[in-house]
C-alpha positions as CSV (number, residue, x, y, z in Angstrom):
1,X,88.1,-3.8,-48.8
2,X,84.3,-3.3,-48.9
3,X,82.6,-6.4,-47.6
4,X,79.1,-5.5,-48.7
5,X,77.9,-8.9,-47.5
6,X,74.1,-9.5,-47.8
7,X,72.8,-10.7,-44.4
8,X,69.2,-12.0,-44.6
9,X,68.8,-14.5,-41.9
10,X,67.6,-13.3,-38.4
11,X,69.8,-15.9,-36.8
12,X,73.4,-17.0,-36.6
13,X,74.9,-19.4,-39.1
14,X,78.0,-21.0,-37.8
15,X,79.6,-23.6,-40.1
16,X,79.9,-27.1,-38.6
17,X,83.6,-27.9,-38.1
18,X,84.5,-31.5,-37.6
19,X,87.7,-32.5,-35.9
20,X,87.4,-36.3,-36.4
21,X,89.2,-37.1,-39.6
22,X,90.3,-34.1,-41.6
23,X,90.2,-31.5,-38.9
24,X,89.0,-29.0,-41.5
25,X,88.3,-25.9,-39.4
26,X,86.2,-23.5,-41.3
27,X,83.5,-21.5,-39.7
28,X,81.1,-18.7,-40.5
29,X,79.0,-16.6,-38.1
30,X,76.4,-14.4,-39.7
31,X,73.8,-12.4,-37.9
32,X,71.3,-9.7,-38.9
33,X,72.6,-6.7,-37.2
34,X,69.7,-4.4,-37.6
35,X,67.8,-5.6,-34.5
36,X,71.0,-5.5,-32.4
37,X,71.8,-2.0,-33.4
38,X,68.2,-1.0,-32.4
39,X,67.5,0.8,-35.7
40,X,69.0,2.3,-38.8
41,X,72.5,3.6,-39.4
42,X,72.7,6.3,-36.8
43,X,73.7,4.0,-33.9
44,X,76.5,2.5,-35.9
45,X,78.1,5.7,-37.2
46,X,81.4,6.8,-35.6
47,X,80.7,9.1,-32.7
48,X,82.5,11.7,-30.7
49,X,84.0,10.8,-27.3
50,X,81.7,8.7,-25.1
51,X,79.7,10.5,-22.5
52,X,79.2,8.6,-19.2
53,X,79.3,5.2,-20.8
54,X,79.3,2.3,-18.4
55,X,82.6,0.4,-18.7
56,X,82.2,-3.1,-20.0
57,X,83.9,-5.7,-17.8
58,X,85.9,-8.4,-19.5
59,X,87.0,-11.6,-17.8
60,X,90.1,-13.7,-18.1
61,X,89.7,-17.4,-17.6
62,X,91.6,-19.0,-14.7
63,X,92.9,-21.5,-17.2
64,X,94.0,-18.9,-19.7
65,X,97.1,-19.6,-21.7
66,X,100.2,-17.5,-21.5
67,X,99.4,-15.9,-24.8
68,X,95.8,-15.1,-23.7
69,X,97.1,-13.4,-20.6
70,X,99.5,-11.3,-22.7
71,X,96.9,-10.0,-25.1
72,X,94.3,-9.5,-22.4
73,X,96.3,-6.7,-20.9
74,X,96.4,-5.1,-24.4
75,X,92.6,-5.4,-24.5
76,X,92.1,-3.6,-21.1
77,X,94.4,-0.8,-22.2
78,X,92.8,-0.4,-25.6
79,X,89.3,-0.4,-24.0
80,X,90.4,2.4,-21.5
81,X,91.7,4.5,-24.4
82,X,88.6,3.9,-26.4
83,X,86.3,4.9,-23.5
84,X,88.2,8.1,-23.0
85,X,88.1,9.2,-26.7
86,X,86.8,7.4,-29.8
87,X,89.3,8.4,-32.4
88,X,90.3,6.4,-35.5
89,X,93.4,5.3,-33.6
90,X,91.7,4.2,-30.4
91,X,88.8,2.5,-32.3
92,X,91.3,0.5,-34.5
93,X,93.3,-0.5,-31.4
94,X,90.2,-1.6,-29.5
95,X,88.7,-3.5,-32.4
96,X,92.1,-5.2,-33.0
97,X,92.3,-6.3,-29.3
98,X,88.8,-7.7,-29.3
99,X,89.4,-9.8,-32.4
100,X,92.8,-11.1,-31.1
101,X,91.3,-12.0,-27.7
102,X,88.3,-13.8,-29.3
103,X,90.5,-15.8,-31.6
104,X,92.9,-16.8,-28.8
105,X,90.0,-18.0,-26.6
106,X,87.6,-19.5,-29.1
107,X,90.1,-21.5,-31.2
108,X,92.0,-22.8,-28.2
109,X,91.0,-26.2,-26.9
110,X,93.8,-27.0,-24.4
111,X,92.2,-25.1,-21.6
112,X,88.6,-26.2,-22.1
113,X,86.8,-28.6,-19.8
114,X,84.0,-29.9,-22.1
115,X,82.2,-29.1,-25.3
116,X,80.0,-26.5,-23.7
117,X,83.0,-24.5,-22.5
118,X,82.9,-22.2,-25.5
119,X,85.5,-19.5,-25.7
120,X,85.2,-15.9,-26.7
121,X,81.4,-15.6,-26.0
122,X,82.0,-12.3,-24.1
123,X,83.1,-10.6,-27.3
124,X,79.7,-11.4,-29.1
125,X,76.8,-9.1,-28.6
126,X,74.6,-10.2,-25.7
127,X,71.6,-10.6,-28.1
128,X,73.5,-13.2,-30.1
129,X,75.4,-15.1,-27.4
130,X,72.9,-17.9,-26.7
131,X,72.5,-18.7,-30.4
132,X,76.2,-18.4,-31.0
133,X,77.1,-20.7,-28.2
134,X,74.5,-23.3,-29.3
135,X,75.9,-23.3,-32.8
136,X,79.5,-23.5,-31.6
137,X,78.6,-26.5,-29.5
138,X,76.9,-28.2,-32.4
139,X,79.8,-27.3,-34.7
140,X,83.4,-26.4,-33.8
141,X,83.2,-27.8,-30.2
142,X,81.1,-30.9,-31.1
143,X,83.9,-33.5,-30.8
144,X,85.8,-31.8,-28.0
145,X,84.6,-34.2,-25.3
146,X,85.9,-37.1,-27.3
147,X,89.4,-35.7,-27.6
148,X,89.5,-34.7,-24.0
149,X,88.7,-38.2,-23.0
150,X,91.0,-39.9,-25.5
151,X,93.9,-37.5,-26.0
152,X,96.1,-35.5,-23.7
153,X,94.7,-31.9,-23.5
154,X,98.1,-30.4,-24.1
155,X,98.2,-32.0,-27.6
156,X,95.0,-30.1,-28.7
157,X,94.8,-26.8,-30.4
158,X,96.3,-23.7,-28.7
159,X,96.5,-20.4,-30.4
160,X,100.0,-18.8,-29.9
161,X,99.9,-15.8,-32.1
162,X,97.3,-13.6,-33.9
163,X,98.1,-11.0,-36.6
164,X,95.7,-8.5,-37.9
165,X,96.5,-8.0,-41.6
166,X,93.9,-5.4,-42.6
167,X,91.5,-3.1,-40.9
168,X,88.6,-1.1,-42.5
169,X,87.0,1.3,-40.0
170,X,84.4,2.5,-42.6
171,X,83.2,-0.7,-44.1
172,X,79.5,-1.3,-45.1
173,X,77.3,-4.3,-44.6
174,X,74.0,-4.8,-46.4
175,X,71.0,-6.1,-44.4
176,X,67.5,-7.0,-45.4
177,X,65.1,-4.4,-43.9
178,X,61.4,-4.0,-44.0
179,X,59.5,-5.3,-47.0
180,X,62.7,-7.0,-48.3
181,X,64.4,-3.7,-49.0
182,X,68.1,-3.7,-48.5
183,X,69.6,-1.2,-46.0
184,X,73.2,-0.4,-45.4
185,X,74.8,-0.4,-41.9
186,X,78.3,0.9,-41.0
187,X,80.7,-1.7,-39.7
188,X,84.4,-2.4,-39.0
189,X,86.0,-5.3,-40.8
190,X,89.3,-6.9,-39.8
191,X,91.2,-9.6,-41.5
192,X,93.3,-11.9,-39.2
193,X,95.8,-14.7,-39.5
194,X,96.7,-16.9,-36.5
195,X,98.9,-19.8,-35.6
196,X,98.9,-22.7,-33.1
197,X,101.4,-24.3,-30.8
198,X,103.0,-27.3,-32.6
199,X,100.8,-30.4,-32.1
200,X,102.7,-33.1,-34.0
201,X,99.6,-34.3,-35.8
202,X,99.3,-35.0,-39.5
203,X,96.0,-33.0,-39.6
204,X,97.6,-29.9,-38.2
205,X,97.9,-28.4,-41.7
206,X,94.1,-28.4,-42.0
207,X,93.5,-26.1,-39.0
208,X,91.7,-22.9,-39.7
209,X,94.2,-20.0,-39.6
210,X,92.4,-17.1,-41.3
211,X,89.1,-15.2,-41.3
212,X,87.5,-11.8,-41.6
213,X,85.7,-10.4,-38.6
214,X,82.8,-7.9,-38.8
215,X,82.2,-5.6,-35.8
216,X,79.5,-3.1,-35.2
217,X,78.9,-0.5,-32.5
218,X,76.1,-1.3,-30.0
219,X,75.4,1.2,-27.1
220,X,78.8,2.8,-27.6
221,X,80.8,-0.4,-27.5
222,X,82.1,-2.8,-30.2
223,X,81.0,-6.4,-30.7
224,X,81.7,-9.1,-33.2
225,X,78.7,-9.8,-35.4
226,X,80.1,-12.0,-38.2
227,X,83.0,-14.3,-38.8
228,X,83.6,-14.9,-42.5
229,X,85.9,-17.8,-43.4
230,X,87.6,-17.9,-46.8
């Protein structure tokens, strides 16, 4: 699969997702990755083993679900292997673990305290996080406070399984460069499906359960830069 998505806007676009009546959960996060990468293609190309790269610290919420705890251990192990040697195998395992942990955290509401408690932010590049969180609060998390006040938290969404269905370690994404000229940047694309704990709600069939995730390399590490909903 070659995504070849044209990314023109220098900001995140995260589709508003309303949980009030239809619970149609479709989202899109797009960011111009040129600035984050710090320049043209060279910083995004696959590299040889990392040299003295500072290990990135991930954090598991105290209110993490059982499934989140399970896949968090996978993330730490995959990160360790990736830091030791960046091969196709370790890169794919690490990218897979990042996406799985993001989905399990972001799309789960049962362990959130309010609408600003946005999950998965640590898997977004630091240059994007503020805008990502703002758009998530205005979109996917907009009605969370209402449901926490009027419904039992255990009846809300909780991801219980994530499956990666396709991985392309050598995908390409098109970005608008100087003077409106298109430039190509290397990226990794992953298609994922996920499911939720049974909720017993009629709207449950409308929950988002699939998306394509775009990752790029920044300072030797991998970050999510786009979420494309079908």
